[in-house]
C-alpha positions as CSV (number, residue, x, y, z in Angstrom):
1,X,121.5,138.9,176.2
2,X,118.6,141.4,176.4
3,X,120.9,144.1,175.0
4,X,121.7,141.9,172.0
5,X,118.0,141.3,171.5
6,X,117.1,145.0,171.7
7,X,119.8,145.8,169.1
8,X,118.4,143.3,166.7
9,X,116.1,145.4,164.6
10,X,114.5,142.5,162.8
11,X,113.6,140.7,166.0
12,X,112.1,143.9,167.5
13,X,110.1,144.5,164.3
14,X,108.8,140.9,164.4
15,X,107.8,141.2,168.1
16,X,106.1,144.5,167.4
17,X,104.1,143.0,164.5
18,X,103.0,140.0,166.6
19,X,102.0,142.4,169.4
20,X,100.0,144.6,167.0
21,X,98.3,141.5,165.6
22,X,97.3,140.1,169.0
23,X,96.1,143.4,170.3
24,X,94.1,144.1,167.1
25,X,92.4,140.6,167.3
26,X,91.6,141.1,171.0
27,X,90.0,144.5,170.4
28,X,88.1,143.2,167.4
29,X,86.7,140.3,169.5
30,X,85.6,142.7,172.3
31,X,83.9,145.0,169.8
32,X,82.1,142.2,167.9
33,X,81.0,140.5,171.2
34,X,79.6,143.8,172.6
35,X,77.9,145.2,169.5
36,X,76.3,141.8,168.6
37,X,74.7,141.6,172.0
38,X,73.5,145.2,172.1
39,X,71.9,144.8,168.6
40,X,68.1,144.4,168.6
41,X,66.7,140.9,168.4
42,X,66.5,137.7,170.4
43,X,68.9,134.8,169.8
44,X,66.3,132.4,171.2
45,X,64.5,132.7,167.9
46,X,67.6,131.4,166.1
47,X,67.7,128.4,168.4
48,X,64.1,127.5,169.0
49,X,62.3,129.2,166.1
50,X,58.6,130.0,166.5
51,X,58.4,127.8,169.6
52,X,59.7,130.8,171.6
53,X,56.3,132.5,171.2
54,X,54.7,129.5,173.0
55,X,57.2,129.6,175.9
56,X,56.4,131.2,179.2
57,X,58.6,133.8,180.7
58,X,60.1,131.2,183.1
59,X,60.8,128.8,180.2
60,X,62.5,131.6,178.2
61,X,64.7,132.5,181.2
62,X,65.7,128.8,181.6
63,X,66.5,128.7,177.9
64,X,68.7,131.7,178.1
65,X,70.5,130.2,181.1
66,X,71.2,127.0,179.2
67,X,72.7,129.0,176.3
68,X,74.7,131.1,178.7
69,X,72.9,134.4,177.9
70,X,71.7,135.2,181.4
71,X,75.0,136.3,182.9
72,X,76.3,139.9,182.7
73,X,78.0,140.9,179.4
74,X,81.5,140.9,180.9
75,X,81.1,137.5,182.4
76,X,79.8,136.1,179.1
77,X,82.8,137.5,177.3
78,X,85.3,136.0,179.8
79,X,83.6,132.6,179.5
80,X,83.7,132.8,175.7
81,X,87.3,133.8,175.7
82,X,88.3,131.0,178.0
83,X,86.7,128.4,175.8
84,X,88.0,130.1,172.6
85,X,91.6,129.9,173.8
86,X,91.2,126.1,174.0
87,X,89.5,125.9,170.5
88,X,85.9,125.6,171.8
89,X,83.8,128.2,170.0
90,X,80.4,126.8,171.1
91,X,77.5,125.7,168.9
92,X,75.7,127.6,166.3
93,X,72.2,128.5,167.5
94,X,70.8,128.3,164.0
95,X,72.4,125.1,162.7
96,X,72.5,123.3,166.2
97,X,76.0,122.0,165.6
98,X,79.6,122.9,166.4
99,X,80.6,126.3,164.9
100,X,83.8,124.8,163.6
101,X,81.9,122.3,161.6
102,X,79.6,125.0,160.1
103,X,82.7,127.1,159.2
104,X,84.5,124.1,157.7
105,X,81.5,123.4,155.4
106,X,81.5,126.9,153.9
107,X,85.1,128.0,153.9
108,X,86.1,125.9,151.0
109,X,83.5,127.5,148.8
110,X,84.6,131.0,149.7
111,X,88.2,130.1,149.1
112,X,87.3,128.8,145.7
113,X,85.2,131.8,144.7
114,X,87.5,134.4,146.3
115,X,90.7,132.7,145.2
116,X,89.7,132.4,141.5
117,X,88.4,136.0,141.6
118,X,91.6,137.3,143.1
119,X,93.8,135.5,140.5
120,X,91.6,136.6,137.6
121,X,91.3,140.2,138.8
122,X,95.1,140.7,139.0
123,X,96.0,138.7,135.9
124,X,93.4,140.7,133.8
125,X,94.4,144.0,135.6
126,X,98.0,143.5,134.6
127,X,97.0,142.7,131.0
128,X,94.6,145.7,130.7
129,X,97.0,148.0,132.4
130,X,99.8,147.1,129.9
131,X,97.4,147.4,127.0
132,X,96.1,150.8,128.0
133,X,99.6,152.1,128.8
134,X,100.8,150.9,125.4
135,X,97.8,152.5,123.7
136,X,97.7,155.6,125.8
137,X,95.2,158.3,124.7
138,X,94.3,156.2,121.6
139,X,90.8,155.0,120.7
140,X,91.3,151.6,122.3
141,X,92.6,153.1,125.5
142,X,89.7,155.6,125.7
143,X,87.1,152.9,125.1
144,X,88.5,150.5,127.7
145,X,88.7,153.4,130.2
146,X,85.1,154.4,129.7
147,X,83.8,150.8,129.9
148,X,85.9,150.1,132.9
149,X,84.7,153.3,134.7
150,X,81.1,152.3,134.1
151,X,81.4,148.8,135.3
152,X,83.4,149.8,138.4
153,X,80.6,152.2,139.4
154,X,77.9,149.6,139.4
155,X,77.2,148.2,142.9
156,X,77.9,144.5,143.2
157,X,74.5,143.6,144.5
158,X,72.8,145.5,141.6
159,X,75.1,143.9,139.0
160,X,74.3,140.5,140.6
161,X,70.6,141.0,140.3
162,X,71.0,142.2,136.7
163,X,72.9,139.1,135.6
164,X,70.4,136.9,137.4
165,X,67.6,138.5,135.6
166,X,69.3,138.1,132.2
167,X,71.0,134.8,132.4
168,X,68.9,132.9,134.9
169,X,65.3,134.3,134.4
170,X,65.1,135.5,130.8
171,X,67.6,133.2,129.0
172,X,67.6,130.3,131.6
173,X,71.2,129.5,130.7
174,X,72.8,129.5,134.2
175,X,71.7,128.5,137.7
176,X,70.5,131.3,139.9
177,X,71.8,130.1,143.3
178,X,74.0,127.6,145.2
179,X,77.4,126.2,144.5
180,X,76.3,122.9,143.1
181,X,73.2,120.9,142.2
182,X,71.3,118.9,144.8
183,X,73.3,115.8,145.8
184,X,76.8,117.3,145.3
185,X,77.2,117.8,141.6
186,X,80.2,117.2,139.3
187,X,83.1,119.4,138.5
188,X,81.4,120.8,135.5
189,X,78.3,121.5,137.5
190,X,80.3,123.5,140.1
191,X,82.0,125.4,137.3
192,X,78.6,126.4,135.9
193,X,77.4,127.6,139.3
194,X,80.6,129.7,139.6
195,X,80.1,131.6,136.4
196,X,77.7,134.3,137.6
197,X,79.2,134.9,141.1
198,X,82.7,134.9,139.7
199,X,81.8,137.3,136.9
200,X,80.4,139.8,139.5
201,X,83.5,139.5,141.7
202,X,85.8,140.2,138.8
203,X,83.8,143.0,137.1
204,X,83.3,144.8,140.4
205,X,87.0,145.1,141.1
206,X,88.9,144.7,137.8
207,X,89.0,148.2,136.4
208,X,90.1,149.8,139.7
209,X,93.3,147.8,139.8
210,X,93.8,147.9,136.1
211,X,93.6,151.7,136.2
212,X,96.2,151.7,139.1
213,X,98.5,149.5,137.0
214,X,98.0,151.7,133.9
215,X,98.9,154.9,135.9
216,X,101.9,153.3,137.5
217,X,103.2,152.1,134.1
218,X,102.7,155.6,132.7
219,X,104.7,157.1,135.5
220,X,107.6,154.7,134.6
221,X,107.2,155.6,130.9
222,X,107.8,159.3,131.7
223,X,110.9,158.6,133.8
224,X,114.3,159.7,132.7
225,X,115.8,156.2,132.3
226,X,113.1,155.5,129.6
227,X,114.3,158.4,127.5
228,X,117.8,157.1,127.8
229,X,116.6,153.6,126.7
230,X,114.8,155.1,123.7
231,X,117.9,157.0,122.7
232,X,119.8,153.6,122.7
233,X,117.4,152.4,120.0
234,X,115.0,150.3,122.0
235,X,111.4,150.3,120.8
236,X,108.5,151.5,122.8
237,X,107.2,147.9,123.4
238,X,110.7,146.7,124.6
239,X,111.0,149.6,127.0
240,X,107.5,149.0,128.4
241,X,107.9,145.3,128.9
242,X,111.6,145.1,129.9
243,X,112.0,148.2,132.0
244,X,108.7,149.9,132.9
245,X,106.9,146.7,133.9
246,X,109.9,145.7,136.1
247,X,109.7,149.1,137.8
248,X,106.0,148.8,138.4
249,X,106.0,145.2,139.7
250,X,106.8,146.1,143.4
251,X,103.9,148.5,143.6
252,X,101.8,145.8,141.9
253,X,102.7,143.2,144.6
254,X,101.9,145.7,147.3
255,X,98.6,146.4,145.7
256,X,97.7,142.7,145.7
257,X,98.3,142.5,149.5
258,X,96.1,145.5,150.2
259,X,93.4,144.4,147.8
260,X,92.7,141.0,149.4
261,X,90.3,142.3,152.1
262,X,88.5,144.5,149.5
263,X,87.9,141.6,147.2
264,X,86.9,139.4,150.1
265,X,84.2,141.9,151.1
266,X,82.9,141.9,147.6
267,X,82.8,138.1,147.7
268,X,80.7,138.2,150.8
269,X,78.1,140.4,149.1
270,X,78.0,138.2,146.0
271,X,77.6,135.0,148.2
272,X,74.6,136.6,149.9
273,X,72.8,137.6,146.7
274,X,73.4,134.2,144.9
275,X,72.8,132.2,148.1
276,X,76.3,130.7,147.6
277,X,77.1,128.5,150.7
278,X,80.2,130.3,151.8
279,X,81.5,132.4,154.7
280,X,79.7,135.5,153.4
281,X,76.3,133.9,153.5
282,X,77.1,132.6,157.0
283,X,78.1,136.1,158.1
284,X,74.8,137.5,156.9
285,X,72.7,134.8,158.5
286,X,74.6,134.9,161.8
287,X,74.0,138.6,162.1
288,X,70.4,138.4,161.0
289,X,69.5,135.6,163.5
290,X,71.7,136.7,166.4
291,X,73.8,133.5,166.1
292,X,76.4,134.9,168.4
293,X,78.9,132.1,168.4
294,X,78.9,131.8,164.6
295,X,79.1,135.6,164.2
296,X,82.2,135.8,166.5
297,X,84.1,133.2,164.5
298,X,83.2,134.6,161.1
299,X,84.1,138.1,162.2
300,X,87.4,137.0,163.8
301,X,88.4,135.0,160.7
302,X,87.6,138.0,158.4
303,X,89.3,140.5,160.7
304,X,92.4,138.3,161.2
305,X,92.8,138.1,157.4
306,X,92.4,141.9,157.0
307,X,95.0,142.5,159.8
308,X,97.5,140.0,158.2
309,X,97.0,141.6,154.8
310,X,97.8,145.0,156.2
311,X,100.9,143.8,158.0
312,X,102.0,142.0,154.8
313,X,101.4,145.2,152.7
314,X,103.5,147.1,155.3
315,X,106.4,144.6,155.0
316,X,106.2,144.7,151.2
317,X,106.3,148.5,151.2
318,X,109.3,148.5,153.5
319,X,111.0,146.1,151.0
320,X,110.1,148.5,148.2
321,X,111.2,151.6,150.0
322,X,113.8,150.8,152.7
323,X,113.4,154.3,154.1
324,X,110.1,153.2,155.7
325,X,112.0,150.5,157.7
326,X,114.7,153.0,158.7
327,X,112.0,155.5,160.0
328,X,110.3,152.7,162.0
329,X,113.6,151.6,163.5
330,X,114.6,155.2,164.4
331,X,111.2,155.7,166.0
332,X,111.7,152.6,168.1
333,X,115.2,153.8,169.1
334,X,113.7,157.1,170.3
335,X,111.2,155.2,172.4
336,X,113.8,153.0,174.0
337,X,116.0,156.1,174.8
338,X,113.0,157.8,176.5
């Protein structure tokens, strides 16, 4: 039975991936737990606010004991891990409520902003890449390349402040913060609040991926099979759309898997600048106020997504280039023989 299992390459690969994932998440939890507690600051200020200054030393010690902060670092981690395995991540020091409720209130906003940004970025990147590849070295291609290079070099926080100054302060056309008006807001109100943050997310990443698509398409255009297709009488547009685009799509899909953490990081920055109530804003506040329990969950959620995206990108690359899977399998076989 075990020999059959060891000979099944797909099962071995799946077990290896699961093992890598679990080990990576564990190491991440240890690093975040340790570094957050070694960082300067006092979590009592997040829980009690300015009342801490009026507490005596004995009262502060008692407060730390109630919050579980008095024990050695290793003991604190073991206790946290035991509770986390059962789905208990503690309470948020700042919000005085269960961490899962705090996360649930903000994750939908982040998924909306990041999801729309992801779709728009890669839809527009494919369009711009096709357009620039079709108009290679012409005036339109040069203009788009120069504008894209400038926008991709602008830091997202600076672009956010610039758009806030123009559209919220000077023109007073768009709201400057939040995801909706006080009291909930309608669908149109939420759409209006999304315009500025979504614009920054898209502009900050669009040209990088459009440029990658453009270059990949141009590599396909210069391939030998394209010359053969042109000799058969196909026009340049037919060759680009029917053959070159098909050849570039696998790399495009792999790029999408790798790009998700990158775009998510940009979304976090934008949420902080626009005071958008999502996971990015929670991450900033939890780190600023030493809200350990909230910081652990936010970091683990983000890290887990990054790890999953990297594993997905690896699987996509192996589908694109089967030689990668053969090399991995041969390496596994060498290890088993040893």
